[in-house]
N, C-alpha and C positions, 0 to 999 in steps of 0.2 A: 692065317692070321687069327689071333684070339678074338673072341667076342668082346667088344668094347661097350661096357655097360655102366662104368663108373662116372662119378662126378669128381674131378680133381680140383681141390681147393688150393690156390696159390696165395700166399700171404707173407707179409714181411715179419720177420722175427729179428729184433736187434741183436747184434753181437758186440761185446760179449753179453750173454744172457743176464737177465735180472739176477742179482746176487741172492735173492730169496730162494727158499726151497722149491718154490713153484717154477723157477727157471722160465722157459719159453711160455708156459701156461699163463704167465702174468702179463704178457704183452697184449696190447689193445687189439691188433689184427687177429691174433690167435683166439682171443675171446669171442670175436665175431664168428670165426670158424666153429668154435664150440657151440655157438647159438644155433647154427645149422644142425649140428649133431643133436642138440637138445630138442629142436622141433621134430626131427625124425624120430627120436625116442618117444616123444609124446604122441605123435600121430604117424602110424606106420605108412599111411598113404602119402605122406609128404614126399615129393619127388627128389630125394637126395640119397644116392647110393655112393657112400664115401669110399673113394679109391684109396685113401690112407689106411683103411681097414684091410686092404687086400694083401699087404705084406707086413712082416713084423716091424715093430716100432724100433726107432733108433734113439740113441741118447743125444742130449743137447751138445755134448762135446765130441761127437763122432767126427772122424776125418771126412772132409768134403769129397775128395777125389775117390777114395776107396770104399766109402760106406754110404754117405748121404746122396751123392749124385747118382750112383747106380740105382739106389732104392727109389728115388724120385722119378727117374726115367722109367723104371718098371711100372710104377703107379700110373704115370702118364700114358704109357702104352695100353693100359687096360681101361682107359677112360674115353668116354664119348664127348666130353666137353670139359672146359676149365672154368671154374668160378674164381674170378680174380677179386680178391678183397683188398680194397684201398681205404685208408683212413687218413686223418690228419697226421698220424704218426708214421705212415708208410714212407720209407726212404728208398733211394736207389740202392739196390744190393745185388751183388753178383749172383746169389742164389735165385732171387726173384727173376732177374733178367734171363738166366739160363732156363728156368722153368718155362717162362713164356716163350722163348726162342725154340726150345725143343718141342713144346706143346703145339706150336702153330706150323711146324714143318709137316709136310705130307707123309 
């Protein structure tokens, strides 16, 4: 088994994504995730080892079954914990449910 050192961040991103050029980056929950990344960038000792940096990025419009889901599971497998980001804009979504379900299985 691989060493699990990452912090996996699970957050809601509305679909379809914001029509602006920012796409998912403009959603409220994603902004909170980016705050964690900014804190880590400012202070190296901040205890956040981003699992999303461990695999290559995917595009907003990527296919769920063939691209997104396998990539998220790979990131979850290399993580020691899940940071679940919830806001007033968080909604029930298939992706978020599957991330949580897969992440809590032994």
